[in-house]
Backbone as CSV, one residue per row, in Angstrom:
resi,resn,N_x,N_y,N_z,CA_x,CA_y,CA_z,C_x,C_y,C_z
1,MET,24.835,-6.761,16.776,24.249,-5.789,17.279,25.193,-4.729,16.116
2,ASN,26.518,-4.960,16.386,27.466,-3.909,15.693,26.962,-3.846,14.269
3,ASP,27.207,-5.421,13.585,26.637,-5.697,12.258,24.933,-5.284,11.686
4,THR,24.095,-5.283,12.767,23.095,-4.426,12.814,23.055,-3.147,11.949
5,ILE,23.818,-2.435,12.956,23.562,-1.180,12.567,24.943,-0.991,11.590
6,PHE,25.448,-1.262,11.105,26.642,-1.354,9.973,25.696,-1.515,8.549
7,ARG,24.874,-2.310,8.428,23.907,-2.881,7.875,22.560,-1.757,7.756
8,ARG,22.251,-1.009,8.838,21.116,-0.107,8.694,22.126,1.187,8.188
9,LYS,23.088,1.600,8.346,23.771,2.560,7.543,24.266,2.732,6.530
10,MET,24.379,1.462,5.855,24.757,1.066,4.522,23.230,1.251,3.600
11,GLY,22.063,0.564,4.536,20.974,1.061,3.262,20.761,2.296,3.520
12,LEU,20.592,2.920,4.671,20.669,4.487,4.739,21.640,5.314,3.402
13,ALA,22.544,5.278,3.532,23.843,5.385,2.752,23.001,5.021,1.166
14,LEU,23.340,3.917,0.511,22.380,3.835,-0.527,20.856,4.397,-1.121
15,LEU,20.436,4.536,-0.261,19.029,5.453,-0.432,19.190,7.173,-0.378
16,LYS,20.133,7.571,0.352,20.887,8.438,-0.306,21.094,9.015,-1.356
17,ILE,22.492,7.927,-1.923,22.629,7.830,-2.868,21.525,7.771,-4.525
18,ARG,20.785,6.770,-3.788,19.472,6.425,-5.250,19.011,7.870,-5.399
19,ASP,18.473,8.691,-4.117,17.648,9.931,-4.019,18.865,10.869,-5.143
20,SER,19.526,11.046,-4.408,20.838,12.095,-5.327,20.662,11.671,-6.476
21,GLY,20.729,10.110,-7.099,21.005,9.931,-8.666,19.527,10.572,-9.360
22,ARG,18.321,10.299,-8.615,17.088,10.464,-9.009,16.667,12.301,-9.460
23,LEU,17.404,13.218,-8.459,17.509,14.407,-8.511,18.383,14.978,-9.499
24,PHE,19.439,13.795,-9.628,20.044,14.538,-10.867,19.614,14.381,-12.270
25,ILE,18.689,13.242,-12.359,18.222,13.324,-13.820,17.386,14.724,-14.446
26,LEU,17.270,15.067,-13.131,16.111,16.137,-13.450,16.569,17.510,-14.355
27,PRO,18.014,17.786,-13.809,18.686,19.344,-14.340,19.268,18.407,-16.280
28,VAL,19.339,17.457,-16.127,19.379,16.520,-17.291,18.647,16.825,-18.459
29,LEU,17.207,16.192,-17.744,16.258,16.396,-19.056,16.015,17.656,-19.087
30,LEU,15.885,18.608,-18.375,15.818,19.974,-18.619,16.643,20.543,-19.346
31,LEU,18.272,19.758,-19.451,18.677,20.742,-20.398,18.818,20.038,-21.841
32,LEU,18.397,18.585,-21.996,18.084,18.216,-23.133,16.857,18.934,-23.313
33,CYS,15.685,19.119,-23.088,14.557,19.611,-23.331,14.776,21.068,-23.851
34,THR,15.734,21.847,-22.996,16.073,23.189,-23.702,16.650,22.854,-24.687
35,LEU,17.752,22.392,-25.370,18.216,22.144,-26.300,17.441,22.091,-27.560
36,PHE,16.750,21.194,-27.317,15.645,20.911,-28.125,14.545,21.985,-28.552
37,TYR,14.432,22.681,-27.228,13.510,23.479,-27.775,14.115,25.132,-28.901
38,TYR,15.496,25.119,-28.399,15.543,26.345,-28.939,16.995,25.599,-30.494
39,PHE,16.790,24.714,-30.818,17.483,23.630,-31.685,17.880,24.897,-32.615
40,GLY,17.087,25.443,-33.256,16.254,25.933,-34.649,17.219,26.871,-34.480
41,GLU,16.816,27.870,-33.206,17.873,28.740,-33.363,19.579,28.770,-33.231
42,LEU,19.695,27.787,-32.414,21.106,27.370,-32.310,21.571,27.084,-33.668
43,VAL,20.938,26.511,-34.416,21.476,26.236,-35.843,21.743,27.517,-36.473
44,ASP,20.969,28.274,-36.642,20.729,29.287,-37.503,21.947,30.211,-36.565
45,TRP,22.198,30.467,-35.489,23.205,30.954,-34.853,24.805,30.280,-35.098
46,ALA,24.999,29.226,-35.588,26.007,28.551,-35.681,26.244,28.083,-36.774
47,ALA,24.998,28.778,-38.078,24.833,28.275,-39.378,25.430,26.848,-39.665
48,TRP,24.523,26.029,-38.933,24.806,24.656,-39.458,23.625,24.168,-40.179
49,ASP,23.883,24.777,-41.314,22.912,24.127,-42.536,22.247,22.863,-42.315
50,ALA,23.388,21.957,-42.661,22.981,20.405,-42.574,22.309,19.975,-41.490
51,LEU,22.063,20.947,-40.141,21.036,20.581,-39.166,20.121,21.002,-39.203
52,ARG,19.571,22.059,-40.591,18.622,23.035,-40.383,17.414,22.047,-40.720
53,ARG,16.330,21.952,-40.105,15.182,21.396,-40.475,14.133,21.655,-40.190
54,ASP,12.683,21.820,-41.325,11.534,22.783,-40.745,10.728,22.414,-39.434
55,PHE,10.961,21.366,-38.960,10.449,20.553,-37.578,10.625,21.802,-36.554
56,PHE,11.994,22.116,-36.543,12.431,23.145,-35.476,11.871,24.497,-35.391
57,TYR,11.186,25.001,-36.777,10.970,25.922,-36.735,9.196,26.177,-36.532
58,GLY,8.740,25.302,-36.531,7.174,24.773,-36.517,6.306,25.537,-35.234
59,ILE,5.416,25.015,-34.898,4.292,25.302,-33.568,5.211,25.343,-32.554
60,HIS,5.579,26.162,-31.941,6.395,25.696,-30.581,5.468,25.261,-29.348
61,ASP,4.184,25.524,-29.532,3.143,24.608,-28.666,3.728,23.347,-28.712
62,ILE,3.585,22.220,-29.753,4.541,21.296,-29.723,5.685,21.277,-29.449
63,HIS,6.569,21.678,-29.506,7.681,21.344,-28.737,7.808,21.680,-27.330
64,ARG,7.076,22.886,-27.035,6.901,22.627,-25.544,6.704,21.128,-24.771
65,LEU,5.934,20.331,-25.633,5.115,19.366,-24.962,6.401,18.358,-24.185
66,LEU,7.835,18.313,-24.457,9.024,17.615,-24.390,8.953,18.117,-22.640
67,PHE,8.838,19.143,-22.304,8.597,19.759,-20.719,7.629,19.007,-20.018
68,LEU,6.776,18.092,-20.714,6.269,16.982,-19.853,6.708,16.157,-19.134
69,ALA,8.118,15.718,-19.850,8.832,14.949,-19.091,9.175,14.845,-17.565
70,PRO,10.243,16.659,-17.926,10.777,16.588,-16.434,9.706,17.222,-15.573
71,ILE,8.716,17.876,-15.653,7.886,18.241,-14.760,6.823,17.116,-14.218
72,ILE,6.466,15.616,-14.664,6.064,15.058,-14.633,7.111,13.908,-13.639
73,TYR,8.289,13.953,-14.000,9.434,12.973,-13.243,10.136,14.039,-11.867
74,ALA,9.405,15.345,-12.199,9.574,16.364,-10.544,8.617,15.824,-9.631
75,GLY,7.164,15.447,-10.538,6.490,15.251,-9.033,6.557,13.956,-9.046
76,TYR,6.868,13.100,-9.294,6.845,11.731,-9.167,7.904,11.734,-8.067
77,VAL,9.443,12.037,-8.395,10.324,12.070,-7.306,10.064,13.111,-6.356
78,ALA,10.012,14.343,-6.578,10.806,15.724,-5.505,9.075,16.062,-5.514
79,ARG,8.141,15.507,-5.545,6.641,15.734,-5.117,6.231,17.093,-5.682
80,VAL,5.063,17.603,-4.379,4.879,19.412,-5.090,5.243,20.304,-5.192
81,LYS,6.805,20.110,-4.212,7.543,21.333,-4.388,8.423,20.932,-5.883
82,GLY,8.915,20.039,-5.870,9.521,19.779,-7.222,8.737,20.218,-8.313
83,ALA,7.503,20.059,-8.316,6.526,20.153,-9.713,6.529,21.400,-9.819
84,VAL,6.226,21.929,-8.524,6.140,23.385,-9.010,7.496,24.301,-9.056
85,ILE,8.495,23.697,-8.579,9.888,24.560,-9.194,10.468,24.368,-10.544
86,ILE,10.092,22.833,-11.028,10.645,22.699,-12.359,9.519,23.148,-13.420
87,THR,8.208,23.536,-13.415,7.503,24.187,-14.052,7.348,25.339,-14.197
88,LEU,8.231,26.398,-12.762,8.719,27.961,-13.216,10.042,27.628,-14.108
89,VAL,10.879,26.856,-13.880,12.175,27.121,-14.239,11.464,26.665,-15.397
90,SER,10.665,25.766,-15.954,10.297,26.167,-17.427,9.812,27.460,-17.976
91,LEU,8.870,27.722,-17.243,8.723,29.257,-18.008,9.382,30.266,-18.034
92,MET,10.635,30.061,-17.005,11.463,30.953,-17.660,12.077,30.657,-18.576
93,ILE,12.422,29.480,-18.961,12.716,29.079,-20.366,12.243,29.331,-21.737
94,PHE,10.980,29.323,-21.554,9.952,29.610,-22.275,10.154,30.789,-22.613
95,LEU,10.228,31.984,-21.681,10.001,33.348,-22.038,10.504,33.942,-23.065
96,PRO,12.065,33.781,-23.484,13.004,34.259,-24.134,12.324,33.734,-25.608
97,ARG,11.699,33.072,-25.889,11.315,32.516,-27.496,9.546,33.195,-27.390
98,ALA,8.861,33.418,-25.963,7.700,33.814,-26.659,7.333,35.327,-26.441
99,ILE,8.857,35.836,-26.198,8.802,37.709,-25.959,9.605,37.565,-27.918
100,PHE,10.414,37.559,-27.614,11.219,37.537,-28.834,11.548,37.127,-29.692
101,ILE,11.156,35.753,-29.955,11.389,34.822,-30.922,9.823,34.370,-32.028
102,SER,9.365,33.874,-31.437,7.970,33.049,-31.823,7.390,34.280,-32.421
103,PRO,7.003,33.940,-33.963,6.128,34.669,-35.517,4.720,34.171,-34.795
104,PHE,4.289,33.338,-33.784,3.065,32.884,-33.822,1.970,33.829,-33.136
105,PRO,1.082,33.838,-33.453,-0.595,35.078,-32.670,-0.352,34.563,-31.026
106,ASP,-0.160,35.643,-30.457,-0.439,35.111,-29.143,0.317,34.400,-28.231
107,PRO,1.781,34.392,-28.151,2.531,33.475,-27.570,2.590,33.658,-26.146
108,LEU,2.470,34.936,-25.798,3.120,34.695,-24.085,1.338,33.855,-23.661
109,LEU,0.464,34.060,-24.195,-0.910,33.568,-23.559,-0.711,32.124,-23.921
110,ARG,-0.398,31.506,-24.998,-0.019,30.201,-25.385,0.542,29.652,-24.050
111,MET,1.855,30.096,-24.281,3.018,29.727,-23.547,2.721,29.581,-21.601
112,VAL,1.617,30.669,-21.338,1.050,30.611,-19.970,0.128,29.687,-20.237
113,LEU,-0.734,29.411,-20.994,-1.962,28.145,-20.772,-1.025,26.729,-20.800
114,PHE,-0.114,26.272,-21.805,0.546,25.203,-21.627,1.149,24.965,-20.140
115,THR,1.555,26.090,-19.386,2.897,26.024,-18.433,1.440,25.685,-17.344
116,LEU,0.349,26.293,-16.789,-0.595,26.043,-16.359,-0.890,24.426,-16.031
117,GLY,-1.046,24.258,-17.657,-1.647,22.781,-18.083,-0.446,21.901,-17.302
118,ALA,0.253,21.920,-17.689,1.647,21.291,-17.142,1.873,21.169,-15.888
119,GLY,1.848,22.237,-15.410,2.398,22.125,-13.698,1.025,21.766,-13.008
120,VAL,-0.232,21.644,-13.215,-1.617,20.932,-12.590,-1.562,18.925,-12.944
121,ILE,-0.671,19.280,-14.439,-0.303,17.381,-14.437,0.328,17.217,-13.293
122,GLY,1.693,18.054,-13.120,2.552,17.775,-12.561,2.450,17.692,-10.927
123,TYR,1.446,18.547,-10.091,0.839,18.362,-9.352,-0.041,17.375,-8.785
124,LEU,-0.739,16.784,-10.006,-1.326,15.712,-9.461,-0.255,14.236,-9.608
125,ILE,0.002,14.268,-10.148,1.492,13.324,-10.501,1.892,13.126,-8.563
126,ALA,2.351,14.229,-8.094,2.915,14.470,-6.903,1.916,13.811,-5.645
127,ILE,0.672,13.962,-5.851,-0.587,13.864,-5.104,-0.693,12.791,-5.141
128,ILE,-0.985,11.884,-6.118,-1.066,10.816,-6.464,-0.296,10.212,-5.793
129,ARG,1.360,10.446,-5.663,2.442,9.760,-5.408,2.356,9.283,-3.556
130,ASN,2.256,10.455,-2.831,2.127,11.022,-2.063,1.131,9.963,-1.542
131,GLU,-0.300,9.787,-1.824,-1.603,9.408,-1.496,-1.357,7.721,-1.505
132,SER,0.033,7.118,-2.498,0.509,6.043,-2.725,0.989,5.777,-1.496
133,GLU,1.945,6.423,-1.517,3.297,6.050,-0.187,3.003,5.953,0.898
134,ARG,1.483,7.014,1.288,0.725,7.077,2.590,0.048,5.851,2.890
135,ARG,-0.869,5.570,2.074,-1.403,4.198,1.679,-0.295,2.741,2.243
136,ARG,0.531,2.776,1.271,1.656,2.119,1.458,2.354,1.842,3.020
137,THR,2.514,3.523,3.558,2.898,3.331,5.197,2.089,2.821,5.949
138,LEU,0.876,2.958,5.726,-0.513,2.216,6.627,-0.593,1.004,6.459
139,GLU,-0.367,0.478,5.274,-0.672,-0.937,4.911,0.726,-1.773,5.601
140,SER,1.291,-0.986,5.802,2.970,-1.854,6.294,2.986,-1.691,8.445
141,LEU,2.340,-0.549,8.356,2.093,-0.276,9.864,0.876,-1.219,10.565
142,LEU,-0.078,-1.228,9.935,-1.213,-2.472,9.811,-0.973,-3.335,10.118
143,ARG,-0.233,-4.164,8.659,0.668,-5.812,8.994,1.745,-5.742,10.284
144,SER,2.288,-4.475,10.626,2.956,-4.758,11.784,2.371,-4.643,13.016
145,GLU,1.391,-4.214,12.756,0.587,-4.255,14.325,-0.298,-5.995,14.507
146,ARG,-0.254,-6.044,13.349,-1.578,-7.370,13.199,-0.046,-8.482,13.347
147,ASP,0.756,-8.548,13.063,1.818,-9.458,13.509,2.025,-9.467,14.621
148,GLN,2.450,-7.927,15.707,2.434,-8.082,16.975,1.301,-8.418,17.645
149,PHE,-0.102,-8.239,17.356,-1.420,-8.565,17.645,-1.399,-10.425,17.981
150,LEU,-1.190,-10.797,16.505,-1.238,-12.468,16.772,-0.059,-13.287,17.392
151,GLU,1.072,-12.517,17.615,2.232,-12.712,18.332,1.761,-13.354,19.838
152,ILE,0.866,-12.327,19.918,0.341,-12.680,21.385,-0.816,-13.638,21.776
153,LEU,-1.595,-13.546,20.499,-2.235,-14.668,20.733,-1.765,-16.042,20.453
154,ASP,-0.707,-16.006,19.894,0.128,-17.004,19.686,0.303,-17.889,21.146
155,GLY,0.597,-16.844,22.084,1.082,-17.183,23.377,0.331,-17.518,24.561
156,MET,-0.615,-17.410,23.841,-1.943,-17.318,24.807,-2.306,-18.714,25.390
157,GLY,-2.755,-19.529,26.636,-3.013,-20.995,26.850,-4.449,-21.417,26.297
158,ASP,-4.987,-20.523,26.170,-6.786,-21.017,25.401,-6.054,-20.881,23.896
159,GLY,-6.887,-21.512,23.301,-6.936,-21.788,21.519,-7.353,-20.388,20.951
160,VAL,-6.665,-19.835,19.876,-7.749,-19.060,19.249,-7.554,-19.192,17.821
161,LEU,-9.045,-18.785,17.348,-9.104,-18.992,16.374,-9.903,-17.786,15.039
162,ILE,-9.545,-17.521,14.413,-9.644,-16.409,13.119,-10.593,-17.306,12.157
163,THR,-11.678,-16.820,11.533,-12.264,-17.071,10.453,-13.005,-16.234,9.996
164,GLY,-12.666,-16.206,8.601,-13.242,-15.478,7.734,-14.497,-15.485,7.267
165,PRO,-15.169,-14.339,6.580,-16.964,-14.430,6.347,-16.832,-16.143,5.406
166,ASP,-15.651,-16.344,4.707,-16.042,-17.269,3.773,-15.928,-18.773,4.552
167,TYR,-15.758,-18.809,5.365,-15.878,-19.840,6.328,-14.138,-20.500,6.633
168,LYS,-13.418,-19.720,5.742,-11.497,-20.383,5.777,-11.071,-19.724,6.984
169,VAL,-10.339,-20.792,7.490,-9.496,-20.107,8.542,-8.014,-19.315,7.803
170,ARG,-8.110,-18.031,8.992,-6.870,-17.488,8.680,-6.242,-17.479,9.601
171,PHE,-6.329,-17.663,10.755,-5.170,-17.666,11.891,-5.202,-18.959,12.847
172,VAL,-4.799,-19.852,13.171,-4.856,-20.538,14.279,-3.567,-20.240,15.346
173,ASN,-3.440,-20.061,16.615,-2.351,-19.946,17.590,-1.681,-21.494,17.858
174,SER,-0.793,-21.172,18.467,0.041,-22.672,19.041,-0.978,-23.936,19.804
175,SER,-1.775,-23.194,20.841,-2.886,-24.309,21.797,-3.685,-25.000,20.507
176,MET,-4.272,-23.938,19.795,-5.431,-24.825,18.954,-4.348,-25.330,17.584
177,ARG,-3.165,-25.265,17.155,-2.732,-26.564,16.817,-2.288,-27.714,17.513
178,ARG,-2.143,-27.413,18.582,-1.716,-28.876,19.145,-2.909,-29.646,19.739
179,ASP,-4.036,-29.281,19.711,-5.238,-29.735,19.451,-6.148,-30.416,18.788
180,PHE,-6.136,-29.192,17.766,-6.818,-29.399,16.125,-5.613,-29.979,15.622
181,GLY,-4.030,-29.535,15.153,-3.381,-29.196,14.209,-3.594,-28.103,13.111
182,GLU,-2.864,-28.204,12.435,-2.581,-26.562,11.471,-3.741,-26.769,10.475
183,GLY,-4.657,-25.388,10.531,-5.837,-25.706,10.015,-6.072,-24.197,9.219
184,ILE,-4.924,-23.276,9.203,-5.069,-22.312,8.134,-5.116,-22.530,6.744
185,GLY,-6.144,-22.108,5.779,-6.643,-22.215,4.313,-7.762,-23.215,4.682
186,SER,-7.773,-23.655,5.657,-9.114,-25.191,5.854,-10.252,-24.246,5.807
187,TYR,-11.709,-25.085,5.625,-12.826,-24.306,6.394,-12.879,-24.515,7.915
188,CYS,-13.744,-24.201,8.774,-13.544,-24.612,10.023,-14.325,-25.502,10.168
189,TYR,-15.449,-25.527,9.286,-16.327,-26.734,9.536,-15.383,-27.676,9.303
190,LYS,-14.291,-28.464,8.260,-13.415,-29.333,8.257,-12.607,-29.373,9.333
191,TYR,-12.166,-28.130,9.474,-11.302,-27.936,10.409,-11.512,-28.932,11.770
192,LEU,-12.956,-28.139,12.676,-13.015,-28.627,13.772,-14.000,-29.774,13.913
193,HIS,-15.026,-30.064,12.790,-15.875,-31.102,12.718,-15.642,-32.180,11.674
194,ASN,-14.728,-31.741,10.710,-14.586,-32.682,9.600,-15.847,-33.000,9.167
195,LEU,-16.826,-31.665,8.572,-17.502,-31.951,8.004,-17.327,-31.264,6.554
196,ASN,-18.555,-31.527,5.619,-18.191,-30.795,4.338,-18.951,-29.699,4.075
197,SER,-19.885,-29.305,5.102,-20.696,-27.760,4.687,-20.713,-27.812,6.104
198,PRO,-20.782,-26.504,6.499,-21.328,-25.300,7.382,-21.932,-25.971,8.602
199,CYS,-21.768,-26.244,9.657,-22.537,-26.695,10.311,-23.445,-25.924,11.205
200,GLU,-24.679,-25.517,10.316,-25.522,-24.254,10.783,-26.139,-24.415,11.798
201,GLN,-26.566,-25.780,12.411,-27.515,-25.766,13.977,-26.520,-24.967,15.387
202,VAL,-24.770,-25.132,15.029,-24.256,-24.243,16.211,-23.107,-23.577,15.654
203,CYS,-22.938,-22.850,14.575,-22.221,-22.047,13.469,-22.861,-20.738,14.190
204,LYS,-21.823,-20.043,14.644,-22.752,-18.372,15.299,-21.798,-17.477,14.168
205,LEU,-20.855,-18.009,13.427,-20.224,-17.169,12.214,-21.090,-16.298,11.746
206,PRO,-22.192,-16.275,10.756,-22.795,-15.037,10.389,-23.256,-13.930,11.566
207,ASN,-23.809,-14.909,12.517,-24.138,-13.407,13.667,-23.053,-12.773,14.309
208,VAL,-21.885,-13.212,14.049,-20.580,-12.818,14.637,-19.842,-11.816,13.989
209,ILE,-20.024,-12.000,12.389,-19.898,-10.868,11.651,-20.474,-9.903,11.504
210,ASP,-22.096,-9.720,11.825,-22.638,-8.795,11.850,-22.834,-8.073,13.089
211,GLY,-21.522,-8.772,14.051,-21.534,-7.274,14.816,-21.920,-8.220,16.517
212,GLU,-22.165,-9.011,16.438,-22.487,-9.794,17.513,-21.610,-10.396,18.693
213,ILE,-21.581,-10.740,19.598,-20.167,-11.330,20.467,-21.205,-12.293,21.336
214,THR,-20.707,-13.806,21.133,-21.458,-14.435,21.642,-20.581,-15.387,22.130
215,GLY,-20.967,-16.501,22.931,-20.458,-17.454,23.590,-21.249,-18.683,23.421
216,TRP,-20.485,-20.037,23.595,-21.101,-21.189,23.640,-19.930,-22.557,24.027
217,GLU,-20.774,-23.646,24.096,-19.934,-24.878,24.646,-19.880,-25.840,23.325
218,TYR,-18.963,-26.050,23.078,-18.235,-27.374,21.982,-18.060,-28.402,22.851
219,SER,-19.031,-29.854,22.147,-18.305,-31.062,22.854,-18.193,-31.849,21.605
220,PHE,-17.083,-32.622,21.979,-16.772,-33.407,20.946,-16.644,-34.923,21.054
221,PRO,-16.531,-35.632,19.899,-16.738,-37.154,20.344,-15.945,-37.867,21.302
222,ASP,-14.440,-36.999,21.432,-13.310,-37.822,22.130,-13.693,-37.313,23.763
223,GLY,-14.226,-36.808,23.781,-14.810,-36.274,25.106,-14.257,-34.258,25.867
224,THR,-13.601,-34.667,24.698,-12.608,-32.492,25.156,-14.382,-32.245,25.110
225,ALA,-14.436,-31.157,25.409,-15.354,-29.664,25.507,-14.735,-28.657,25.691
226,TYR,-15.366,-27.463,24.943,-14.467,-26.280,24.989,-15.425,-25.323,25.047
227,GLU,-15.044,-24.377,26.086,-16.229,-22.756,26.214,-15.535,-22.260,25.244
228,VAL,-16.496,-21.291,24.601,-16.173,-20.529,23.159,-16.612,-19.388,23.439
229,LEU,-15.847,-18.006,23.152,-16.208,-17.187,22.966,-15.708,-16.165,21.754
230,ALA,-16.648,-15.981,21.155,-16.458,-15.148,19.805,-17.151,-13.890,19.702
231,SER,-16.394,-12.963,19.124,-16.374,-11.541,18.428,-15.698,-11.277,17.290
232,PRO,-16.740,-10.324,16.773,-16.009,-9.361,15.472,-14.425,-9.030,15.404
233,TYR,-13.669,-9.014,14.405,-12.336,-8.727,14.446,-11.868,-8.185,12.971
234,ILE,-11.553,-6.947,12.494,-11.192,-6.894,11.825,-10.009,-7.132,11.169
235,ASP,-9.787,-7.786,10.436,-8.168,-8.029,9.747,-7.739,-6.822,8.910
236,SER,-6.470,-7.465,8.730,-5.300,-6.249,8.138,-6.290,-5.692,6.735
237,ASP,-6.986,-6.585,6.174,-7.280,-6.116,4.498,-8.273,-5.334,4.709
238,GLY,-9.367,-5.452,5.696,-10.493,-4.734,6.036,-11.652,-5.624,6.294
239,VAL,-11.267,-6.729,6.312,-12.511,-7.931,6.184,-12.588,-8.369,7.667
240,VAL,-14.249,-8.095,7.787,-14.781,-8.704,9.299,-14.458,-9.952,9.355
241,CYS,-13.766,-10.736,10.241,-14.232,-11.660,10.398,-14.550,-12.182,12.075
242,GLN,-14.299,-13.608,12.551,-14.729,-14.040,13.084,-13.568,-14.207,14.243
243,LEU,-12.958,-13.591,15.540,-12.023,-14.260,16.295,-12.446,-15.100,17.715
244,ALA,-12.455,-16.071,17.735,-13.208,-17.203,18.833,-11.873,-17.913,19.252
245,THR,-12.081,-17.439,20.977,-11.407,-18.417,21.889,-11.621,-19.962,22.486
246,PHE,-10.845,-20.725,22.629,-11.435,-22.173,22.707,-10.756,-22.253,24.262
247,ARG,-11.548,-22.247,25.148,-10.883,-22.917,26.448,-11.493,-24.308,27.143
248,ASN,-10.227,-25.095,26.996,-10.591,-26.519,27.377,-11.471,-26.432,28.844
249,ILE,-12.653,-27.228,28.728,-13.475,-27.704,30.095,-13.629,-29.239,30.179
250,ALA,-13.123,-29.686,29.682,-13.582,-31.566,29.583,-12.877,-31.672,31.283
251,HIS,-12.181,-30.735,32.243,-11.962,-31.294,33.320,-13.083,-30.672,34.118
252,ARG,-13.231,-29.540,33.775,-14.767,-29.299,34.421,-15.698,-30.298,34.368
253,LYS,-15.839,-30.212,32.822,-17.098,-31.502,32.717,-17.220,-32.763,33.742
254,GLY,-15.601,-33.023,34.023,-15.732,-34.456,34.471,-15.746,-34.032,36.484
255,VAL,-15.678,-33.105,36.830,-15.835,-32.448,38.202,-17.219,-32.361,38.280
256,GLU,-17.906,-31.725,37.835,-19.650,-31.814,37.849,-19.915,-32.746,38.004
257,PRO,-20.104,-34.201,37.493,-20.858,-35.586,37.660,-20.175,-35.830,39.452
258,GLU,-19.301,-35.709,39.707,-19.083,-36.168,41.014,-19.027,-35.361,42.294
259,LEU,-19.232,-33.957,41.994,-20.054,-33.103,42.776,-21.631,-33.029,43.116
260,SER,-22.236,-33.210,41.659,-23.533,-34.179,42.083,-23.736,-34.926,42.897
261,ASN,-22.312,-35.926,42.445,-22.925,-37.352,43.440,-22.531,-36.884,44.812
262,SER,-21.580,-36.449,44.872,-21.058,-36.228,46.333,-22.197,-35.546,47.506
263,THR,-23.164,-34.216,46.501,-23.886,-34.164,47.264,-25.365,-34.487,47.261
264,ASN,-25.318,-35.365,46.260,-26.855,-36.362,46.720,-26.071,-37.647,48.014
């Protein structure tokens, strides 16, 4: 128990370190983008003639494209709030150049339009990430619930067989394995009757898949007989399957003739 608690605490600590490391990348990205954005002005201020390049004095709209990296990263890591914050920070970084430095027409309008577009991209990335995580969480929850449900079925005294619409066996419980063997992945008609094609005369699978709840009896050449109850079952992947329970009634079949004889 103590070992489990220790591992859980270590896992949480590692997750916190990983998340803090991811968030540390954001200010580094912003710093690098800002240095690049104002590099031409820094060169002029420091008189670094050897580093003077025409590219750093070109259209500022191209330079601003670099800020898409921290905005998109913020949307991916810190979601909507992070995307909004980094977009506003980027706007504050753009303002001095747009107001005091830019020689190009309508610098404020162009800056605002770019900021809005970049913010929308960051917002969409955050929404997609949230939806992706929500879906993964739901899928994990469904798998967990399915595992618990199948564990309950495995402990039943009656046999349980889950069959997909393609006639392939998806689950057999321990009672079913005891009577028929392991059959997951095989076709139900092969597993139950050793046939090479669906047993259309007795098979109820298509009807059950369409929503019907039905019951019937199976009698096998070895003398065993089963009372079967089948109903639709939606598996964790969203596929409608057939869940059938097999109750051995061979003893009842043997008693019925005796009762008939004693009555006569």
